[in-house]
Residue, then its C-alpha position, 0 to 999 in steps of 0.5 A: m488478509w491485509d487487515a488481519a496482518r495490519e492488526g499487528a502494526a496497529d500499535r505503531v501506525s493507523g490505517s490512514q498512516l499505513r495508506a500514506m506509507l504505501v503511497v510514499e513507497e510507490f512514489d518515492g519523493i512524492n510531495l505533500r500535495g501529491l500525497a494529499g491527492s492520492l489519499g483524497m484528503i486536504l493538504s493540511s490533513a496530509s501534513r498532520l498525517c506526515d507529522r505523525l509519521v515523521a515523529a514515529g520514525m516512519l517517514e522523512r521529509f527533504p527539501g525538493r531537488t528543483d524547488r527547495r520550498e517543496i518537500s519530498l517524502h521518503l520512507t525511513g528504514t523503519g518504515r520500510r521494515l514495517l511494510d516488509e513485516l506486514r507483507a511477510e505476515r500477509r504471505r504467511r496467512l495466505r500460505e496457511v489458507l492455501l495449504r488447507m485447500t485441496p490441490a483441486a481447489r487451488q487449481a480452480l482458484l488459479r484458473g479463476l484468478a487467471e480468468f479474472s486477470e484476463a477479463m480486467t485487460k479486455p476492452e469494454s467493447e469486447i465485454l459488451t459483445a460477448 
């Protein structure tokens, strides 16, 4: 669903740029080193990625509050709108698929997702003894 929705944004940002935008959205004000670490890339690559996002109007750089040499990263209004559009498209596609399912199948999906969520929160020791 995410990839299908992302196709509409492919002419505006690449997959790696989109991932960077999601990290900046989650950690507003993150510095370049933090972004590089979150994306698993070297600092110079993250810097070039940010340069392209700034040029595209998706990202802004500001001097850090405590250390003016450090740069904090923030999404622009355009960047936020792009992420909102992607999420809306993903919800629309998901809704279409769910409407094609029978009510019983949707209930089974809900039960399965609830069990999946519960299993994720179980300590490993409970799983090994079950």
